[in-house]
C-alpha positions as CSV (number, residue, x, y, z in Angstrom):
1,X,-39.5,-37.3,0.5
2,X,-37.9,-34.0,1.6
3,X,-33.9,-34.9,3.5
4,X,-33.7,-35.5,6.7
5,X,-32.2,-32.9,8.8
6,X,-29.0,-34.2,10.7
7,X,-29.1,-34.6,14.2
8,X,-26.7,-31.8,16.2
9,X,-24.1,-33.1,18.6
10,X,-25.4,-33.1,21.9
11,X,-25.4,-29.6,23.5
12,X,-25.2,-28.0,19.9
13,X,-29.6,-27.4,20.3
14,X,-32.0,-29.9,19.0
15,X,-34.8,-27.9,17.2
16,X,-38.3,-29.6,18.0
17,X,-41.9,-27.9,17.8
18,X,-44.0,-27.4,21.5
19,X,-47.5,-28.1,21.5
20,X,-48.5,-24.2,21.5
21,X,-47.1,-24.2,17.7
22,X,-43.7,-22.5,19.0
23,X,-40.1,-24.0,18.0
24,X,-37.5,-24.4,20.7
25,X,-33.8,-25.8,20.6
26,X,-31.7,-26.4,24.4
27,X,-28.2,-25.4,24.2
28,X,-25.9,-26.0,26.9
29,X,-24.0,-22.6,27.5
30,X,-21.5,-20.9,29.6
31,X,-22.7,-19.0,33.1
32,X,-21.6,-16.0,34.4
33,X,-20.3,-18.0,37.1
34,X,-18.2,-20.6,35.1
35,X,-20.6,-23.4,35.3
36,X,-23.0,-24.8,32.3
37,X,-26.5,-24.5,32.6
38,X,-29.0,-25.6,29.7
39,X,-30.6,-22.5,28.2
40,X,-33.8,-22.6,25.7
41,X,-34.2,-20.5,22.3
42,X,-37.6,-19.7,20.8
43,X,-38.8,-19.0,18.1
44,X,-42.1,-18.7,16.0
45,X,-40.7,-20.2,12.5
46,X,-38.3,-23.3,12.4
47,X,-35.7,-20.3,10.8
48,X,-36.3,-18.0,13.8
49,X,-35.2,-20.9,16.3
50,X,-32.1,-21.9,14.1
51,X,-30.8,-18.5,14.1
52,X,-31.1,-17.8,18.0
53,X,-29.5,-21.5,18.2
54,X,-26.9,-20.5,16.2
55,X,-26.5,-17.3,18.2
56,X,-26.3,-18.8,20.9
57,X,-23.3,-21.5,19.5
58,X,-21.5,-18.6,18.7
59,X,-21.2,-17.5,22.4
60,X,-20.3,-20.9,23.4
61,X,-17.1,-21.0,20.6
62,X,-16.0,-17.6,22.2
63,X,-16.3,-18.3,25.4
64,X,-19.1,-15.9,26.7
65,X,-21.1,-16.2,29.4
66,X,-25.1,-16.5,29.0
67,X,-27.0,-16.0,31.9
68,X,-30.1,-18.2,32.0
69,X,-33.0,-17.8,34.2
70,X,-31.7,-19.5,37.4
71,X,-29.0,-16.2,37.0
72,X,-28.5,-14.4,39.8
73,X,-29.4,-11.0,40.2
74,X,-25.4,-10.0,40.9
75,X,-24.7,-12.3,37.5
76,X,-27.1,-10.5,35.2
77,X,-26.7,-7.0,36.0
78,X,-22.8,-7.3,35.2
79,X,-23.2,-9.0,31.5
80,X,-26.1,-6.4,31.1
81,X,-23.8,-3.3,31.9
82,X,-20.9,-4.8,29.9
83,X,-22.5,-6.2,26.7
84,X,-26.0,-4.3,26.1
85,X,-25.9,-1.1,27.7
86,X,-21.4,-0.6,27.0
87,X,-21.9,-0.8,23.1
88,X,-25.4,1.1,22.9
89,X,-25.2,3.8,25.3
90,X,-23.2,6.7,26.3
91,X,-20.5,6.6,28.8
92,X,-22.2,8.8,31.3
93,X,-25.1,6.6,30.9
94,X,-22.9,3.5,31.5
95,X,-21.4,5.4,34.1
96,X,-24.2,6.4,36.1
97,X,-25.9,2.7,35.5
98,X,-22.8,0.9,36.8
99,X,-22.5,3.4,40.1
100,X,-26.1,2.0,40.8
101,X,-25.6,-1.4,40.5
102,X,-22.4,-1.5,42.3
103,X,-23.6,0.6,45.6
104,X,-27.0,-0.5,45.7
105,X,-28.6,-3.0,43.5
106,X,-26.3,-5.5,43.5
107,X,-25.4,-5.3,47.8
108,X,-29.4,-5.3,48.0
109,X,-30.6,-7.3,45.3
110,X,-27.6,-9.2,44.1
111,X,-28.3,-12.7,45.9
112,X,-31.7,-13.0,44.5
113,X,-32.1,-15.6,41.0
114,X,-33.8,-13.8,38.0
115,X,-36.6,-16.2,38.6
116,X,-37.4,-15.7,41.8
117,X,-37.1,-11.7,42.1
118,X,-40.8,-10.8,43.1
119,X,-42.5,-7.3,43.1
120,X,-42.2,-7.3,47.0
121,X,-38.5,-7.7,46.8
122,X,-38.4,-5.1,44.9
123,X,-40.5,-3.1,47.3
124,X,-38.8,-3.5,49.9
125,X,-35.4,-2.8,48.3
126,X,-37.1,0.7,47.3
127,X,-37.6,1.5,50.9
128,X,-34.7,0.3,52.6
129,X,-33.0,2.3,50.2
130,X,-35.0,5.7,50.3
131,X,-34.1,5.6,54.2
132,X,-30.7,5.3,53.5
133,X,-29.9,7.7,50.8
134,X,-33.0,9.9,49.3
135,X,-36.3,9.2,47.3
136,X,-34.3,10.9,44.3
137,X,-31.4,8.3,44.6
138,X,-34.1,5.5,45.3
139,X,-36.2,6.8,42.4
140,X,-33.1,6.5,39.7
141,X,-31.9,3.1,41.0
142,X,-35.8,1.8,39.9
143,X,-34.5,2.9,36.9
144,X,-32.0,1.5,36.0
145,X,-33.4,-2.5,37.1
146,X,-36.4,-1.6,35.3
147,X,-34.6,-1.2,32.1
148,X,-31.9,-4.4,33.0
149,X,-35.4,-6.5,33.9
150,X,-36.5,-5.3,30.7
151,X,-33.8,-6.8,28.4
152,X,-33.9,-9.8,30.5
153,X,-37.3,-9.9,29.2
154,X,-36.3,-9.8,25.5
155,X,-33.5,-12.8,26.4
156,X,-36.2,-14.7,27.3
157,X,-35.2,-15.0,30.9
158,X,-38.0,-13.7,33.1
159,X,-41.9,-13.9,31.8
160,X,-42.4,-10.5,33.4
161,X,-40.8,-7.3,34.8
162,X,-41.5,-6.7,38.5
163,X,-39.7,-3.7,38.9
164,X,-42.7,-2.3,36.4
165,X,-45.6,-3.3,38.5
166,X,-44.0,-1.4,41.5
167,X,-44.2,2.5,41.9
168,X,-41.4,4.0,42.4
169,X,-40.4,6.6,44.9
170,X,-41.9,10.5,44.7
171,X,-38.9,12.7,44.2
172,X,-39.2,16.2,44.5
173,X,-38.3,17.6,41.1
174,X,-35.5,20.1,40.7
175,X,-36.5,24.0,41.5
176,X,-36.4,25.6,38.4
177,X,-35.3,29.2,39.1
178,X,-33.0,30.2,36.1
179,X,-32.1,34.2,35.8
180,X,-34.6,36.8,34.8
181,X,-34.4,38.7,32.2
182,X,-32.1,41.6,34.6
183,X,-30.1,38.9,35.7
184,X,-29.1,37.9,32.6
185,X,-28.1,40.8,31.0
186,X,-26.5,42.1,34.0
187,X,-24.2,38.6,33.8
188,X,-23.4,39.3,30.9
189,X,-22.2,42.9,31.6
190,X,-20.0,41.5,34.2
191,X,-18.4,39.0,32.2
192,X,-17.6,41.2,29.4
193,X,-13.9,41.2,30.2
194,X,-13.6,37.5,31.1
195,X,-11.4,35.3,28.9
196,X,-14.4,32.9,28.7
197,X,-17.1,36.0,27.5
198,X,-17.5,34.5,24.0
199,X,-18.2,30.7,26.0
200,X,-20.8,32.5,28.3
201,X,-22.6,34.2,25.2
202,X,-22.8,31.2,23.9
203,X,-24.3,29.3,26.9
204,X,-26.8,32.0,27.0
205,X,-27.8,33.5,23.3
206,X,-27.7,29.9,21.6
207,X,-28.5,27.4,24.9
208,X,-25.0,25.6,24.4
209,X,-24.4,23.0,27.1
210,X,-20.9,22.8,28.8
211,X,-19.6,19.6,26.8
212,X,-20.6,21.8,23.4
213,X,-18.6,24.9,24.5
214,X,-16.1,22.8,25.2
215,X,-16.3,20.3,22.7
216,X,-16.5,23.2,20.1
217,X,-13.8,23.4,17.1
218,X,-13.2,26.6,14.5
219,X,-14.2,24.3,11.7
220,X,-17.8,24.2,12.6
221,X,-17.9,28.0,13.2
222,X,-18.6,30.4,10.2
223,X,-18.6,33.9,11.0
224,X,-18.9,35.1,7.5
225,X,-22.1,33.2,7.2
226,X,-22.9,33.6,10.9
227,X,-23.6,30.1,11.4
228,X,-22.7,27.9,13.9
229,X,-22.3,23.7,13.6
230,X,-22.9,21.8,16.6
231,X,-21.0,18.3,15.9
232,X,-19.6,17.2,19.1
233,X,-19.6,17.2,23.0
234,X,-16.4,17.1,25.5
235,X,-17.0,15.3,28.7
236,X,-15.0,14.0,30.9
237,X,-15.9,10.9,33.2
238,X,-13.8,9.5,36.1
239,X,-10.7,11.4,35.1
240,X,-11.2,10.3,30.8
241,X,-11.6,13.0,28.3
242,X,-13.6,12.2,25.4
243,X,-15.9,13.5,22.6
244,X,-19.0,12.2,22.2
245,X,-22.1,13.0,19.9
246,X,-24.1,15.9,21.2
247,X,-27.5,14.9,22.9
248,X,-31.2,15.1,21.5
249,X,-31.6,17.1,18.5
250,X,-28.5,18.4,18.9
251,X,-27.1,15.9,16.6
252,X,-26.0,17.4,13.0
253,X,-27.4,20.8,14.0
254,X,-27.0,24.3,12.3
255,X,-27.8,27.4,14.1
256,X,-27.6,30.9,12.8
257,X,-25.4,32.7,15.0
258,X,-26.8,36.0,16.4
259,X,-24.8,39.3,16.2
260,X,-24.5,38.8,19.8
261,X,-22.0,35.4,19.5
262,X,-20.1,37.2,16.1
263,X,-18.0,40.0,18.1
264,X,-16.9,37.6,21.0
265,X,-16.0,34.6,18.8
266,X,-13.7,37.1,16.7
267,X,-12.0,38.8,19.6
268,X,-11.2,34.9,20.8
269,X,-10.0,34.2,17.7
270,X,-7.8,37.1,17.7
271,X,-6.7,36.3,21.8
272,X,-6.3,32.8,20.5
273,X,-3.6,33.7,17.8
274,X,-1.4,35.8,20.6
275,X,-1.9,32.8,22.8
276,X,-0.4,30.7,20.2
277,X,2.4,33.0,19.4
278,X,3.4,33.7,23.0
279,X,3.4,29.9,23.5
280,X,5.7,29.1,20.6
281,X,6.7,25.7,20.2
282,X,4.9,24.8,23.4
283,X,1.6,25.2,21.4
284,X,-0.4,22.4,20.9
285,X,-2.7,23.2,17.4
286,X,-6.3,20.9,18.7
287,X,-8.2,22.8,16.7
288,X,-11.1,23.6,19.7
289,X,-12.2,27.6,20.1
290,X,-11.5,27.8,23.6
291,X,-8.3,26.3,25.0
292,X,-5.3,26.9,27.5
293,X,-2.5,28.9,27.3
294,X,-0.7,26.2,25.6
295,X,-4.0,25.3,23.0
296,X,-5.2,22.2,24.9
297,X,-8.9,22.1,25.1
298,X,-10.1,23.4,28.6
299,X,-11.5,21.4,30.9
300,X,-15.5,20.9,31.6
301,X,-15.0,22.0,35.5
302,X,-12.6,25.1,34.8
303,X,-15.7,26.3,32.6
304,X,-18.3,26.2,35.6
305,X,-15.7,27.9,37.7
306,X,-15.1,30.7,35.8
307,X,-18.8,30.8,35.7
308,X,-19.3,31.3,39.2
309,X,-16.6,33.5,40.3
310,X,-18.2,35.9,37.6
311,X,-22.0,35.3,38.8
312,X,-20.4,36.3,42.6
313,X,-18.6,39.0,41.5
314,X,-21.6,40.3,40.3
315,X,-23.8,40.2,43.3
316,X,-25.5,37.5,41.1
317,X,-27.6,34.3,42.7
318,X,-25.3,31.4,41.6
319,X,-27.2,29.0,39.4
320,X,-25.5,26.1,37.5
321,X,-23.9,26.8,34.4
322,X,-26.6,24.3,32.8
323,X,-29.3,26.4,34.2
324,X,-27.5,29.6,32.1
325,X,-29.6,27.5,29.0
326,X,-32.7,28.8,30.6
327,X,-31.4,32.3,30.1
328,X,-31.3,32.0,26.6
329,X,-35.4,31.0,26.5
330,X,-35.9,33.9,28.8
331,X,-34.0,36.2,26.3
332,X,-36.0,34.2,23.5
333,X,-39.5,34.0,25.2
334,X,-38.8,38.3,26.0
335,X,-38.7,38.7,22.4
336,X,-41.9,36.7,21.3
337,X,-40.2,33.6,20.1
338,X,-42.7,30.8,20.1
339,X,-41.8,27.4,22.3
340,X,-41.3,25.4,19.3
341,X,-38.7,27.8,18.0
342,X,-37.3,28.0,21.3
343,X,-36.9,23.9,21.9
344,X,-35.6,23.5,18.3
345,X,-32.4,26.5,19.7
346,X,-32.0,24.4,22.7
347,X,-32.1,21.5,21.4
348,X,-34.4,20.1,23.8
349,X,-35.8,16.5,22.7
350,X,-38.9,16.9,24.3
351,X,-41.3,20.2,24.1
352,X,-42.4,19.7,27.8
353,X,-38.6,20.6,28.6
354,X,-39.3,23.9,26.8
355,X,-42.5,24.6,28.2
356,X,-41.3,24.2,31.9
357,X,-39.1,26.7,31.3
358,X,-41.8,29.1,29.1
359,X,-43.5,29.2,32.3
360,X,-41.6,30.4,34.1
361,X,-40.3,33.2,32.0
362,X,-44.4,33.9,31.2
363,X,-44.8,34.5,34.8
364,X,-41.8,36.9,35.6
365,X,-43.3,38.8,32.5
366,X,-46.8,38.6,33.9
367,X,-45.3,40.0,37.2
368,X,-43.6,42.5,35.5
369,X,-46.7,43.7,34.0
370,X,-48.8,43.8,36.8
371,X,-46.2,45.8,38.8
372,X,-46.5,48.5,35.8
373,X,-50.1,48.4,35.8
374,X,-49.8,49.1,39.6
375,X,-47.4,51.9,39.0
376,X,-49.7,53.5,36.5
377,X,-52.9,53.4,38.3
378,X,-51.2,55.0,41.3
379,X,-49.8,57.6,39.0
380,X,-53.9,58.3,38.3
381,X,-55.5,57.6,41.3
382,X,-57.2,61.3,42.5
383,X,-56.8,62.9,45.5
384,X,-59.2,62.2,48.5
385,X,-58.5,64.8,50.4
């Protein structure tokens, strides 16, 4: 006869078998508002249920609040943000989610309990938010809420995600108008004498993002082998500068350096050596490629300011530095490089992003071809007199 399992102490969650065949245990946990409430753990097997029960008890011992089905959104959303998003997602994502929770979700839906939040509640929230802000803001808040409720479903706090049942507002896509080939070449000509010329070349020739440019270190640049490695990006969120992994396919990526980039980077190394000598004891060795006069890494916003200044001086349309990445696609597409290769160089995670840019470049190429044909026909048109 198998030995009987000892009964757990009160509140520690005795495991019982349900009529549907699953196992369940009820554990008294600390809630975000400081009170105690009973929370159920479920499992297809006794062992699975016991593992979840032990996880809940560990949180009880650590004093970590655990929301239940009766928790309000104003309690669940901060818990989800700090315990699920913060440890696993990038700081920029955390900051964006926190903003939407603080400004919109908590004030407008915070009093609703997880178990009673309805489709109508979400729909009214989105209509009201779109009226007060923009369709794009309402759409992003809907995405944050949907993600938070998906986590609540995994925690078995709700049986369904009501946010998925509500269609988000239709926000107009950002108008994608990258520089044409002529505009891109005009910018490079105008920027040739700028101290950040090498940075601009990397943005246009290899599609480097702003964070990847300011986070680039000399140890990841091999001018002899003509290779450059993308290892980190440097960001500043809410006044704090930090390094993070690159986005998408950029992670651990090694790219060949085109000849267009080699000479500017050699010049940048010589310029930095002169700055180091002039700064003397004030120089701080950081290893970054693009630095201030004392060796500190340049600020991302200063890179953009220099970029817009050069564009304005050259009489060009001022675009985002991120859109200058599309100048890379312009050059590569004009050279006949297939979209899949362009995708790899730019580090896009989805081919659809590349094809969106590719379509604009092809339109420009087609327009130039038609104009060229028109000029030819006009020259060969016989006189009618």
